[in-house]
CHARMM-style PDB file with segment names, atoms N, HN, CA, C and O in Angstrom:
ATOM      1  N   UNK     1      26.716 139.045 -34.262  1.00  0.00      PROA
ATOM      2  CA  UNK     1      26.158 139.210 -35.597  1.00  0.00      PROA
ATOM      3  C   UNK     1      24.678 138.911 -35.491  1.00  0.00      PROA
ATOM      4  O   UNK     1      24.292 137.966 -34.803  1.00  0.00      PROA
ATOM      5  N   UNK     2      23.825 139.702 -36.164  1.00  0.00      PROA
ATOM      6  HN  UNK     2      24.139 140.470 -36.723  1.00  0.00      PROA
ATOM      7  CA  UNK     2      22.420 139.535 -36.162  1.00  0.00      PROA
ATOM      8  C   UNK     2      21.922 139.388 -37.597  1.00  0.00      PROA
ATOM      9  O   UNK     2      22.224 140.244 -38.429  1.00  0.00      PROA
ATOM     10  N   UNK     3      21.225 138.409 -37.894  1.00  0.00      PROA
ATOM     11  HN  UNK     3      20.980 137.713 -37.219  1.00  0.00      PROA
ATOM     12  CA  UNK     3      20.744 138.185 -39.281  1.00  0.00      PROA
ATOM     13  C   UNK     3      19.243 138.283 -39.323  1.00  0.00      PROA
ATOM     14  O   UNK     3      18.550 137.745 -38.460  1.00  0.00      PROA
ATOM     15  N   UNK     4      18.746 138.964 -40.316  1.00  0.00      PROA
ATOM     16  HN  UNK     4      19.310 139.401 -41.016  1.00  0.00      PROA
ATOM     17  CA  UNK     4      17.287 139.130 -40.482  1.00  0.00      PROA
ATOM     18  C   UNK     4      16.938 138.980 -41.920  1.00  0.00      PROA
ATOM     19  O   UNK     4      17.718 139.317 -42.812  1.00  0.00      PROA
ATOM     20  N   UNK     5      15.762 138.473 -42.140  1.00  0.00      PROA
ATOM     21  HN  UNK     5      15.129 138.199 -41.416  1.00  0.00      PROA
ATOM     22  CA  UNK     5      15.264 138.322 -43.543  1.00  0.00      PROA
ATOM     23  C   UNK     5      13.961 139.163 -43.680  1.00  0.00      PROA
ATOM     24  O   UNK     5      12.958 138.883 -43.024  1.00  0.00      PROA
ATOM     25  N   UNK     6      14.010 140.175 -44.533  1.00  0.00      PROA
ATOM     26  HN  UNK     6      14.825 140.402 -45.066  1.00  0.00      PROA
ATOM     27  CA  UNK     6      12.878 141.008 -44.770  1.00  0.00      PROA
ATOM     28  C   UNK     6      12.008 140.479 -45.923  1.00  0.00      PROA
ATOM     29  O   UNK     6      10.820 140.795 -45.992  1.00  0.00      PROA
ATOM     30  N   UNK     7      12.552 139.732 -46.766  1.00  0.00      PROA
ATOM     31  HN  UNK     7      13.517 139.475 -46.710  1.00  0.00      PROA
ATOM     32  CA  UNK     7      11.849 139.213 -47.899  1.00  0.00      PROA
ATOM     33  C   UNK     7      12.618 137.998 -48.439  1.00  0.00      PROA
ATOM     34  O   UNK     7      13.760 137.755 -48.049  1.00  0.00      PROA
ATOM     35  N   UNK     8      11.995 137.260 -49.315  1.00  0.00      PROA
ATOM     36  HN  UNK     8      11.067 137.458 -49.632  1.00  0.00      PROA
ATOM     37  CA  UNK     8      12.606 136.069 -49.814  1.00  0.00      PROA
ATOM     38  C   UNK     8      13.860 136.284 -50.639  1.00  0.00      PROA
ATOM     39  O   UNK     8      14.628 135.346 -50.849  1.00  0.00      PROA
ATOM     40  N   UNK     9      14.078 137.485 -51.104  1.00  0.00      PROA
ATOM     41  HN  UNK     9      13.454 138.247 -50.934  1.00  0.00      PROA
ATOM     42  CA  UNK     9      15.225 137.731 -51.951  1.00  0.00      PROA
ATOM     43  C   UNK     9      16.179 138.805 -51.399  1.00  0.00      PROA
ATOM     44  O   UNK     9      17.149 139.196 -52.050  1.00  0.00      PROA
ATOM     45  N   UNK    10      15.867 139.272 -50.165  1.00  0.00      PROA
ATOM     46  HN  UNK    10      15.080 138.955 -49.636  1.00  0.00      PROA
ATOM     47  CA  UNK    10      16.712 140.364 -49.636  1.00  0.00      PROA
ATOM     48  C   UNK    10      17.078 140.022 -48.186  1.00  0.00      PROA
ATOM     49  O   UNK    10      16.200 139.896 -47.332  1.00  0.00      PROA
ATOM     50  N   UNK    11      18.352 139.877 -47.923  1.00  0.00      PROA
ATOM     51  HN  UNK    11      19.065 139.979 -48.617  1.00  0.00      PROA
ATOM     52  CA  UNK    11      18.879 139.483 -46.589  1.00  0.00      PROA
ATOM     53  C   UNK    11      19.813 140.541 -46.068  1.00  0.00      PROA
ATOM     54  O   UNK    11      20.477 141.237 -46.837  1.00  0.00      PROA
ATOM     55  N   UNK    12      19.863 140.660 -44.756  1.00  0.00      PROA
ATOM     56  HN  UNK    12      19.324 140.095 -44.132  1.00  0.00      PROA
ATOM     57  CA  UNK    12      20.708 141.670 -44.129  1.00  0.00      PROA
ATOM     58  C   UNK    12      21.463 141.004 -42.975  1.00  0.00      PROA
ATOM     59  O   UNK    12      20.892 140.240 -42.196  1.00  0.00      PROA
ATOM     60  N   UNK    13      22.755 141.314 -42.887  1.00  0.00      PROA
ATOM     61  HN  UNK    13      23.218 141.935 -43.519  1.00  0.00      PROA
ATOM     62  CA  UNK    13      23.593 140.910 -41.778  1.00  0.00      PROA
ATOM     63  C   UNK    13      24.145 142.152 -41.174  1.00  0.00      PROA
ATOM     64  O   UNK    13      24.760 142.949 -41.882  1.00  0.00      PROA
ATOM     65  N   UNK    14      23.957 142.362 -39.888  1.00  0.00      PROA
ATOM     66  HN  UNK    14      23.457 141.714 -39.312  1.00  0.00      PROA
ATOM     67  CA  UNK    14      24.511 143.542 -39.168  1.00  0.00      PROA
ATOM     68  C   UNK    14      25.636 143.083 -38.242  1.00  0.00      PROA
ATOM     69  O   UNK    14      25.496 142.090 -37.528  1.00  0.00      PROA
ATOM     70  N   UNK    15      26.730 143.800 -38.260  1.00  0.00      PROA
ATOM     71  HN  UNK    15      26.844 144.607 -38.840  1.00  0.00      PROA
ATOM     72  CA  UNK    15      27.825 143.507 -37.343  1.00  0.00      PROA
ATOM     73  C   UNK    15      27.911 144.646 -36.322  1.00  0.00      PROA
ATOM     74  O   UNK    15      27.914 145.826 -36.673  1.00  0.00      PROA
ATOM     75  N   UNK    16      27.980 144.252 -35.050  1.00  0.00      PROA
ATOM     76  HN  UNK    16      27.977 143.294 -34.764  1.00  0.00      PROA
ATOM     77  CA  UNK    16      28.063 145.246 -34.041  1.00  0.00      PROA
ATOM     78  C   UNK    16      29.550 145.435 -33.671  1.00  0.00      PROA
ATOM     79  O   UNK    16      30.148 144.562 -33.042  1.00  0.00      PROA
ATOM     80  N   UNK    17      30.135 146.567 -34.060  1.00  0.00      PROA
ATOM     81  HN  UNK    17      29.649 147.277 -34.570  1.00  0.00      PROA
ATOM     82  CA  UNK    17      31.585 146.738 -33.953  1.00  0.00      PROA
ATOM     83  C   UNK    17      32.030 146.967 -32.519  1.00  0.00      PROA
ATOM     84  O   UNK    17      33.233 146.998 -32.261  1.00  0.00      PROA
ATOM     85  N   UNK    18      31.103 147.130 -31.567  1.00  0.00      PROA
ATOM     86  HN  UNK    18      30.126 147.104 -31.776  1.00  0.00      PROA
ATOM     87  CA  UNK    18      31.494 147.185 -30.171  1.00  0.00      PROA
ATOM     88  C   UNK    18      31.812 145.806 -29.614  1.00  0.00      PROA
ATOM     89  O   UNK    18      32.304 145.684 -28.493  1.00  0.00      PROA
ATOM     90  N   UNK    19      31.539 144.791 -30.378  1.00  0.00      PROA
ATOM     91  HN  UNK    19      31.139 144.891 -31.289  1.00  0.00      PROA
ATOM     92  CA  UNK    19      31.811 143.396 -29.992  1.00  0.00      PROA
ATOM     93  C   UNK    19      32.903 142.734 -30.824  1.00  0.00      PROA
ATOM     94  O   UNK    19      33.589 141.826 -30.354  1.00  0.00      PROA
ATOM     95  N   UNK    20      33.059 143.191 -32.058  1.00  0.00      PROA
ATOM     96  HN  UNK    20      32.502 143.929 -32.440  1.00  0.00      PROA
ATOM     97  CA  UNK    20      34.057 142.640 -32.954  1.00  0.00      PROA
ATOM     98  C   UNK    20      34.650 143.795 -33.754  1.00  0.00      PROA
ATOM     99  O   UNK    20      33.935 144.591 -34.363  1.00  0.00      PROA
ATOM    100  N   UNK    21      36.010 143.863 -33.733  1.00  0.00      PROA
ATOM    101  HN  UNK    21      36.591 143.216 -33.238  1.00  0.00      PROA
ATOM    102  CA  UNK    21      36.604 144.979 -34.443  1.00  0.00      PROA
ATOM    103  C   UNK    21      36.830 144.618 -35.909  1.00  0.00      PROA
ATOM    104  O   UNK    21      36.920 143.440 -36.255  1.00  0.00      PROA
ATOM    105  N   UNK    22      36.921 145.614 -36.757  1.00  0.00      PROA
ATOM    106  HN  UNK    22      36.848 146.571 -36.476  1.00  0.00      PROA
ATOM    107  CA  UNK    22      37.067 145.348 -38.174  1.00  0.00      PROA
ATOM    108  C   UNK    22      38.338 144.555 -38.502  1.00  0.00      PROA
ATOM    109  O   UNK    22      38.323 143.721 -39.408  1.00  0.00      PROA
ATOM    110  N   UNK    23      39.413 144.799 -37.794  1.00  0.00      PROA
ATOM    111  HN  UNK    23      39.426 145.476 -37.058  1.00  0.00      PROA
ATOM    112  CA  UNK    23      40.670 144.057 -38.125  1.00  0.00      PROA
ATOM    113  C   UNK    23      40.558 142.575 -37.786  1.00  0.00      PROA
ATOM    114  O   UNK    23      41.405 141.791 -38.213  1.00  0.00      PROA
ATOM    115  N   UNK    24      39.538 142.166 -37.032  1.00  0.00      PROA
ATOM    116  HN  UNK    24      38.849 142.803 -36.686  1.00  0.00      PROA
ATOM    117  CA  UNK    24      39.393 140.748 -36.771  1.00  0.00      PROA
ATOM    118  C   UNK    24      38.519 140.013 -37.779  1.00  0.00      PROA
ATOM    119  O   UNK    24      38.414 138.787 -37.760  1.00  0.00      PROA
ATOM    120  N   UNK    25      37.875 140.817 -38.687  1.00  0.00      PROA
ATOM    121  HN  UNK    25      37.961 141.813 -38.703  1.00  0.00      PROA
ATOM    122  CA  UNK    25      36.979 140.255 -39.709  1.00  0.00      PROA
ATOM    123  C   UNK    25      37.743 139.915 -40.964  1.00  0.00      PROA
ATOM    124  O   UNK    25      38.723 140.576 -41.306  1.00  0.00      PROA
ATOM    125  N   UNK    26      37.289 138.874 -41.656  1.00  0.00      PROA
ATOM    126  HN  UNK    26      36.492 138.337 -41.379  1.00  0.00      PROA
ATOM    127  CA  UNK    26      37.922 138.506 -42.909  1.00  0.00      PROA
ATOM    128  C   UNK    26      36.777 138.315 -43.898  1.00  0.00      PROA
ATOM    129  O   UNK    26      35.818 137.599 -43.609  1.00  0.00      PROA
ATOM    130  N   UNK    27      36.871 138.932 -45.027  1.00  0.00      PROA
ATOM    131  HN  UNK    27      37.649 139.514 -45.262  1.00  0.00      PROA
ATOM    132  CA  UNK    27      35.840 138.882 -46.076  1.00  0.00      PROA
ATOM    133  C   UNK    27      36.358 138.093 -47.266  1.00  0.00      PROA
ATOM    134  O   UNK    27      37.506 138.252 -47.681  1.00  0.00      PROA
ATOM    135  N   UNK    28      35.513 137.257 -47.799  1.00  0.00      PROA
ATOM    136  HN  UNK    28      34.580 137.128 -47.462  1.00  0.00      PROA
ATOM    137  CA  UNK    28      35.904 136.454 -48.977  1.00  0.00      PROA
ATOM    138  C   UNK    28      34.826 136.583 -50.034  1.00  0.00      PROA
ATOM    139  O   UNK    28      33.909 137.399 -49.930  1.00  0.00      PROA
ATOM    140  N   UNK    29      34.963 135.767 -51.037  1.00  0.00      PROA
ATOM    141  HN  UNK    29      35.707 135.105 -51.121  1.00  0.00      PROA
ATOM    142  CA  UNK    29      34.006 135.722 -52.130  1.00  0.00      PROA
ATOM    143  C   UNK    29      32.682 135.163 -51.657  1.00  0.00      PROA
ATOM    144  O   UNK    29      32.675 134.081 -51.072  1.00  0.00      PROA
ATOM    145  N   UNK    30      31.552 135.834 -51.874  1.00  0.00      PROA
ATOM    146  HN  UNK    30      31.557 136.713 -52.349  1.00  0.00      PROA
ATOM    147  CA  UNK    30      30.259 135.293 -51.458  1.00  0.00      PROA
ATOM    148  C   UNK    30      29.983 133.900 -52.089  1.00  0.00      PROA
ATOM    149  O   UNK    30      30.416 133.632 -53.210  1.00  0.00      PROA
ATOM    150  N   UNK    31      29.289 133.057 -51.387  1.00  0.00      PROA
ATOM    151  HN  UNK    31      28.938 133.276 -50.477  1.00  0.00      PROA
ATOM    152  CA  UNK    31      28.949 131.778 -51.934  1.00  0.00      PROA
ATOM    153  C   UNK    31      27.545 131.419 -51.428  1.00  0.00      PROA
ATOM    154  O   UNK    31      27.191 131.760 -50.299  1.00  0.00      PROA
ATOM    155  N   UNK    32      26.745 130.733 -52.255  1.00  0.00      PROA
ATOM    156  HN  UNK    32      27.032 130.456 -53.172  1.00  0.00      PROA
ATOM    157  CA  UNK    32      25.407 130.347 -51.836  1.00  0.00      PROA
ATOM    158  C   UNK    32      25.452 129.401 -50.618  1.00  0.00      PROA
ATOM    159  O   UNK    32      26.287 128.499 -50.556  1.00  0.00      PROA
ATOM    160  N   UNK    33      24.547 129.623 -49.659  1.00  0.00      PROA
ATOM    161  HN  UNK    33      23.869 130.356 -49.710  1.00  0.00      PROA
ATOM    162  CA  UNK    33      24.427 128.697 -48.533  1.00  0.00      PROA
ATOM    163  C   UNK    33      23.256 127.769 -48.763  1.00  0.00      PROA
ATOM    164  O   UNK    33      22.095 128.173 -48.696  1.00  0.00      PROA
ATOM    165  N   UNK    34      23.587 126.496 -49.038  1.00  0.00      PROA
ATOM    166  HN  UNK    34      24.530 126.167 -49.092  1.00  0.00      PROA
ATOM    167  CA  UNK    34      22.539 125.493 -49.228  1.00  0.00      PROA
ATOM    168  C   UNK    34      22.617 124.595 -47.993  1.00  0.00      PROA
ATOM    169  O   UNK    34      23.519 124.742 -47.168  1.00  0.00      PROA
ATOM    170  N   UNK    35      21.687 123.686 -47.875  1.00  0.00      PROA
ATOM    171  HN  UNK    35      20.955 123.567 -48.545  1.00  0.00      PROA
ATOM    172  CA  UNK    35      21.591 122.812 -46.746  1.00  0.00      PROA
ATOM    173  C   UNK    35      22.796 121.905 -46.584  1.00  0.00      PROA
ATOM    174  O   UNK    35      23.105 121.505 -45.462  1.00  0.00      PROA
ATOM    175  N   UNK    36      23.491 121.564 -47.669  1.00  0.00      PROA
ATOM    176  HN  UNK    36      23.240 121.889 -48.581  1.00  0.00      PROA
ATOM    177  CA  UNK    36      24.666 120.707 -47.590  1.00  0.00      PROA
ATOM    178  C   UNK    36      25.999 121.484 -47.372  1.00  0.00      PROA
ATOM    179  O   UNK    36      27.058 120.863 -47.278  1.00  0.00      PROA
ATOM    180  N   UNK    37      25.949 122.817 -47.294  1.00  0.00      PROA
ATOM    181  HN  UNK    37      25.089 123.322 -47.370  1.00  0.00      PROA
ATOM    182  CA  UNK    37      27.130 123.629 -47.101  1.00  0.00      PROA
ATOM    183  C   UNK    37      27.697 123.378 -45.696  1.00  0.00      PROA
ATOM    184  O   UNK    37      26.948 123.387 -44.719  1.00  0.00      PROA
ATOM    185  N   UNK    38      28.996 123.158 -45.592  1.00  0.00      PROA
ATOM    186  HN  UNK    38      29.604 123.151 -46.386  1.00  0.00      PROA
ATOM    187  CA  UNK    38      29.598 122.902 -44.252  1.00  0.00      PROA
ATOM    188  C   UNK    38      29.246 123.917 -43.196  1.00  0.00      PROA
ATOM    189  O   UNK    38      29.052 123.538 -42.041  1.00  0.00      PROA
ATOM    190  N   UNK    39      29.155 125.162 -43.522  1.00  0.00      PROA
ATOM    191  HN  UNK    39      29.313 125.470 -44.460  1.00  0.00      PROA
ATOM    192  CA  UNK    39      28.833 126.192 -42.538  1.00  0.00      PROA
ATOM    193  C   UNK    39      27.393 126.059 -42.028  1.00  0.00      PROA
ATOM    194  O   UNK    39      27.133 126.277 -40.845  1.00  0.00      PROA
ATOM    195  N   UNK    40      26.472 125.707 -42.902  1.00  0.00      PROA
ATOM    196  HN  UNK    40      26.683 125.529 -43.863  1.00  0.00      PROA
ATOM    197  CA  UNK    40      25.100 125.477 -42.526  1.00  0.00      PROA
ATOM    198  C   UNK    40      24.982 124.213 -41.646  1.00  0.00      PROA
ATOM    199  O   UNK    40      24.276 124.224 -40.638  1.00  0.00      PROA
ATOM    200  N   UNK    41      25.672 123.132 -42.030  1.00  0.00      PROA
ATOM    201  HN  UNK    41      26.246 123.123 -42.849  1.00  0.00      PROA
ATOM    202  CA  UNK    41      25.681 121.942 -41.227  1.00  0.00      PROA
ATOM    203  C   UNK    41      26.267 122.138 -39.830  1.00  0.00      PROA
ATOM    204  O   UNK    41      25.763 121.573 -38.860  1.00  0.00      PROA
ATOM    205  N   UNK    42      27.285 122.905 -39.730  1.00  0.00      PROA
ATOM    206  HN  UNK    42      27.694 123.365 -40.518  1.00  0.00      PROA
ATOM    207  CA  UNK    42      27.957 123.197 -38.455  1.00  0.00      PROA
ATOM    208  C   UNK    42      27.038 124.057 -37.571  1.00  0.00      PROA
ATOM    209  O   UNK    42      26.908 123.803 -36.373  1.00  0.00      PROA
ATOM    210  N   UNK    43      26.403 125.076 -38.169  1.00  0.00      PROA
ATOM    211  HN  UNK    43      26.509 125.283 -39.142  1.00  0.00      PROA
ATOM    212  CA  UNK    43      25.463 125.918 -37.401  1.00  0.00      PROA
ATOM    213  C   UNK    43      24.267 125.133 -36.916  1.00  0.00      PROA
ATOM    214  O   UNK    43      23.790 125.363 -35.805  1.00  0.00      PROA
ATOM    215  N   UNK    44      23.774 124.218 -37.715  1.00  0.00      PROA
ATOM    216  HN  UNK    44      24.162 124.031 -38.618  1.00  0.00      PROA
ATOM    217  CA  UNK    44      22.630 123.400 -37.337  1.00  0.00      PROA
ATOM    218  C   UNK    44      22.998 122.527 -36.116  1.00  0.00      PROA
ATOM    219  O   UNK    44      22.169 122.342 -35.225  1.00  0.00      PROA
ATOM    220  N   UNK    45      24.182 122.014 -36.071  1.00  0.00      PROA
ATOM    221  HN  UNK    45      24.856 122.164 -36.795  1.00  0.00      PROA
ATOM    222  CA  UNK    45      24.585 121.189 -34.932  1.00  0.00      PROA
ATOM    223  C   UNK    45      24.681 122.070 -33.661  1.00  0.00      PROA
ATOM    224  O   UNK    45      24.193 121.707 -32.591  1.00  0.00      PROA
ATOM    225  N   UNK    46      25.317 123.218 -33.823  1.00  0.00      PROA
ATOM    226  HN  UNK    46      25.714 123.514 -34.692  1.00  0.00      PROA
ATOM    227  CA  UNK    46      25.496 124.118 -32.650  1.00  0.00      PROA
ATOM    228  C   UNK    46      24.145 124.592 -32.138  1.00  0.00      PROA
ATOM    229  O   UNK    46      23.943 124.691 -30.928  1.00  0.00      PROA
ATOM    230  N   UNK    47      23.230 124.881 -33.033  1.00  0.00      PROA
ATOM    231  HN  UNK    47      23.395 124.801 -34.016  1.00  0.00      PROA
ATOM    232  CA  UNK    47      21.880 125.412 -32.644  1.00  0.00      PROA
ATOM    233  C   UNK    47      20.896 124.320 -32.327  1.00  0.00      PROA
ATOM    234  O   UNK    47      19.762 124.604 -31.942  1.00  0.00      PROA
ATOM    235  N   UNK    48      21.315 123.024 -32.483  1.00  0.00      PROA
ATOM    236  HN  UNK    48      22.237 122.793 -32.796  1.00  0.00      PROA
ATOM    237  CA  UNK    48      20.404 121.894 -32.295  1.00  0.00      PROA
ATOM    238  C   UNK    48      19.192 122.036 -33.205  1.00  0.00      PROA
ATOM    239  O   UNK    48      18.058 121.952 -32.734  1.00  0.00      PROA
ATOM    240  N   UNK    49      19.406 122.245 -34.476  1.00  0.00      PROA
ATOM    241  HN  UNK    49      20.328 122.314 -34.858  1.00  0.00      PROA
ATOM    242  CA  UNK    49      18.323 122.378 -35.488  1.00  0.00      PROA
ATOM    243  C   UNK    49      18.390 121.190 -36.457  1.00  0.00      PROA
ATOM    244  O   UNK    49      19.455 120.871 -36.986  1.00  0.00      PROA
ATOM    245  N   UNK    50      17.270 120.558 -36.677  1.00  0.00      PROA
ATOM    246  HN  UNK    50      16.405 120.817 -36.247  1.00  0.00      PROA
ATOM    247  CA  UNK    50      17.215 119.549 -37.704  1.00  0.00      PROA
ATOM    248  C   UNK    50      16.948 120.112 -39.038  1.00  0.00      PROA
ATOM    249  O   UNK    50      15.969 120.836 -39.216  1.00  0.00      PROA
ATOM    250  N   UNK    51      17.790 119.810 -40.005  1.00  0.00      PROA
ATOM    251  HN  UNK    51      18.585 119.222 -39.860  1.00  0.00      PROA
ATOM    252  CA  UNK    51      17.594 120.327 -41.363  1.00  0.00      PROA
ATOM    253  C   UNK    51      16.774 119.364 -42.223  1.00  0.00      PROA
ATOM    254  O   UNK    51      17.120 118.191 -42.363  1.00  0.00      PROA
ATOM    255  N   UNK    52      15.744 119.849 -42.763  1.00  0.00      PROA
ATOM    256  HN  UNK    52      15.463 120.802 -42.649  1.00  0.00      PROA
ATOM    257  CA  UNK    52      14.859 119.026 -43.646  1.00  0.00      PROA
ATOM    258  C   UNK    52      14.738 119.694 -44.994  1.00  0.00      PROA
ATOM    259  O   UNK    52      14.303 120.841 -45.098  1.00  0.00      PROA
ATOM    260  N   UNK    53      15.131 118.959 -46.040  1.00  0.00      PROA
ATOM    261  HN  UNK    53      15.484 118.027 -45.956  1.00  0.00      PROA
ATOM    262  CA  UNK    53      15.028 119.515 -47.412  1.00  0.00      PROA
ATOM    263  C   UNK    53      13.654 119.089 -47.974  1.00  0.00      PROA
ATOM    264  O   UNK    53      13.265 117.924 -47.892  1.00  0.00      PROA
ATOM    265  N   UNK    54      12.972 120.024 -48.516  1.00  0.00      PROA
ATOM    266  HN  UNK    54      13.287 120.970 -48.582  1.00  0.00      PROA
ATOM    267  CA  UNK    54      11.630 119.807 -49.088  1.00  0.00      PROA
ATOM    268  C   UNK    54      11.678 119.782 -50.572  1.00  0.00      PROA
ATOM    269  OT1 UNK    54      10.645 119.611 -51.221  1.00  0.00      PROA
TER     270      UNK     54
END
């Protein structure tokens, strides 16, 4: 998965189907990602990124 931000209010996520097939993907209800969101916290640990709220 590749994520890019073109502007502050427009985000894009591209999935390369030669690496992940559609039947392996699960889609749910979108939810805001804030610094305290478990997925953000987990990604920060894996990527060795310090999260700082301003």
